[in-house]
N, C-alpha and C positions, 0 to 999 in steps of 0.2 A: 451235300448240305448234313452225309453220312458222319464227318468231321464232327458238326454240331452235336449230334445225335448224339455221338461215343462219348465226348465231354461230357453234355449232360448228364447221359449216366454216370462217368466215376464221377463229378459231381454228388451226385444223389446218394454214390456206392459209401463214399468219403465223409459227407454226414451222417452217414449211418455208424462207422469203425468209429469215428471220431471220439463221441464218446463215450465207447468201450473202450479204449485205452486209455481213457483220462480216467475211469472207473478203476482202473487195475494199477494204475501208476500211483506208487506210492510214496515218492520222494524225487528230489530231482534238487540240478544248481541252476543258479542263475549265473548270465553272461551280460556282458555291455560292449556296448561300442556307438561311434560315434565318428564325425570325418565334416568334411567341407569340400565343394567342387566347384569345379568352373560354369559347369552347366547342369542341372539336371537332366537326364538322360534316362528315358527308357523307353522300351523296344524303339532306341534308336531316335526315338523324335523326343526334343528338349520339352520340360513340361514347367520350364525358368522362364521364355522366352530368349532364352541365349544366355541370361544371366548365374551369376554363382547362385548357391545355393548351400545348404546343413542339414544337415538330418541325424539321428539316433534310435535309437534300439535297446529294449531289455528283450531279454528271453530268456525263456526256463526250457532245459531239456529233461527231460525224465533220468531214472540214472542208468535204465539198460538204451539209453538216444534213440529208444522208439517214438516218442512223441515230446513234442514242443509246445509253446505256445510262446506267441511275441507281442508287443505293443511298440511300437515308429512314431515318429512323425518327420516332415521332412517341408521346407520352405520349398514356395514355386510360386508362380502366375498364370492361374487357369481359373477366368469367372471371376473376377473381381476377388479370388480368394490368393493369400499369401501362404497359406499354412494346410497343409494335409496331415490327420490323424488314422492310422490302420492298426486291427488288431488280426493276427493270423494266428490259426491252429492247423496242426499238419501230423503226419505219424510217416516213417521211416520205415523200409521194411527192403527185400529181395526181390526180385520178379523175372525167371529164366538171366539169370547172371548177371540182372543189373541190379544198381541201388536206386532204390523208386524212393521218391520224395514227395508226398499226394496231401496237397495245403488246401484251406480256404482261407479267406481274408474279407475282412470287411473295410473299406477305404472313404472317409469322408473329409470332402475341403469344405474350410471352417472361413463362414462369413461368406461365401461366394452371392455370389448377384441372388436374387429372388428368383428369377427365369432358369438358371442355371444348373444342369441334373446336378446336384452336388455330391450324392454318394453311390456306391455303388458295391458290390457283391462278387469276388470272382477267385476262379480256382485255377492251379497253378499241382502242372506232372511234370516230374523229372526224372529221367532216364538217365545215371551216367554208368559210365567202366573205364579202366586205367589200360590200354593196350601197352606195353614195356612201357616209354614212360609217357606217353601222351594220352590226357583226360579228355574223354570227350561225355557231352552232355545231349542228351532229346530233349525238347524242353513242349510241351503245350499250353495252351493257356487258353482260359474262357470265361465270358461273362453274360449275362443274357440280357445287360442293360446298363451300358457302359456311360461315363461322366459327360456332362453336357448334351450336346446333341446326340452323341453317336447310341446305338441301339447295340445289340448285339454284336459281339465279333468273337476272334478265334486269331490265338498267336501261335506259331508254330517257328522251332527255328532248331539250329545245329549250332554246338559249340562244339570247341578245342583247345587244347593248352597243351603247352612242353615247355620244359624247362631246364634252361641255358644253361643258368648255376644253381647254387643250393636259393639265392635269393630274385633271379632273378626268372621270367618266366615270357613268352611269348603268348597270345591267344586271340583269338580272331572267331567271327559266329556272324549267321547268318537265316532269316527267317521273313515271314511273311503274315501278314495282317492284312484277312477279310474284315469286311468292318460293313454295317448297315449304318445308312444317314451317313457315314463318311467316308472320305478316300481308302481305297484298297493302296497297299504299298510294298515293297520289300526292304527289309530295313539289315544293314550290315554295320561290324564294326571290328579292327583289327587294332593290337596295342600291345605296350609289355605293363609288366609288372613288377614292383621292387618292393622288397622285404627289409625297412628299414631294420627294424628291431621283430625282435617275434610276437608283438605288438599292433607297428607302426608300420603301416605300409600303403605305398604311393603307384597309382596307374595310371598312364598317358593312352589315350584311346582315343581315333576320330570314326566319326559316328558319320552315317550318310545310308538314305533313301532317294529310290527311282521315284519320288514321288514330283512331277514338275509342278511346281506349286509355287507361289514366289511369298511364303511367309517364315518367316523366322522358327517356327519346333523342326521343321523339314530341311532347314540347311544345312548342309554338310559344315562339319564341326569336328575341330581336335579340343579333346576336356579333356581336364586334369584332376585327380581327385586323389586325397589324402583321408586314410581312417587309423583310427586307435582303439583298439580291441582289449577289455580288461573284465 
């Protein structure tokens, strides 16, 4: 459980630092993005029971790009709810040569069944670095109490992407999720991303897990996503 303790400490540190960043941020800019996909996958598990979904987000970035805040929605199928809302806040810096993104989020399911634990707090830490043309990312996520029956959980993953052309890239990720009151699993995905225009992109990706359980959420699937940023 040492990783759990480390992530808890980082969560508390981020909670202390982010308000200071807000106070220092004098102005910034807004950006928006919307999209749709054939399956709502997060950490390689479906949140929509394999059905299509839509999403949208609004992001505010400080002028120095060091702080940001975000509000988002997504359609899903969890605990009787078909809509999820989220609020994020985070800061970007550099640590030991890595671009570092520390984020705290609150997520809630709308109109979930009364007995279903419908909201959660999460912390995410990304470390990214580029080697030649290859972009790499190490990610760690933690929640003290997840949605539904899931209690404390940790997700750690490694990701890499390589550009084949100016518009086309390939990427893959492997991660492990340790969960209290739910199944532990290894998740993995691989796919291609194509920039149709600077604002419009499409991603086609295969997702799978090693969970040997007959549920749609863990079923291997090829997922297509279309996004538009403005």
